[in-house]
C-alpha positions, -999 to +999 in steps of 0.1 A: +312+075-022+282+096-012+266+092-046+268+054-043+253+055-008+225+078-020+218+055-050+216+025-026+191+044-004+169+054-034+168+019-049+163+000-017+130-019-012+117+010+009+134+037-012+117+066-031+123+050-065+100+021-055+071+045-051+047+039-079+018+061-068+009+085-040-026+087-027-037+105+005-062+085+025-093+101+039-105+092+074-124+060+074-125+033+047-107+037+014-115+009-010-089-005-035-090-027-065-093-025-103-129-014-104-132+023-113-156+028-084-128+021-059-111+050-040-077+037-051-078+021-086-051-005-093-038-013-128-044-050-123-058-075-099-092-082-085-121-057-090-124-053-052-091-061-034-100-047+000-100-016+022-074+007+038-088+023+069-074+055+083-083+061+119-066+084+144-034+086+122-031+048+119-037+028+088-051-008+087-056-030+056-084-055+052-081-077+021-107-098+003-079-123-005-047-128+016-019-103+011+018-111+017+031-092+047+067-101+058+064-132+037+032-145+053-004-144+040-027-122+060-062-107+056-057-078+080-027-058+091-017-025+107+005-006+082+036+014+092+054+041+073 
């Protein structure tokens, strides 16, 4: 039974198996997109998708085009672990 519970945790939408990359943000703005000049380079999408900003242990996202957060399109959002 514990194995099935563990597998459910790992494969959940917020489980470890959904992690595709790990990048530590530096304080300030961290750009993301497909352009190699970005701090976080994505495998597909726009050349410049936006910015993750780390300030005082909080992360904010600003997108050049709306991102889906909780099923709604937004341009800015505070992110939570």
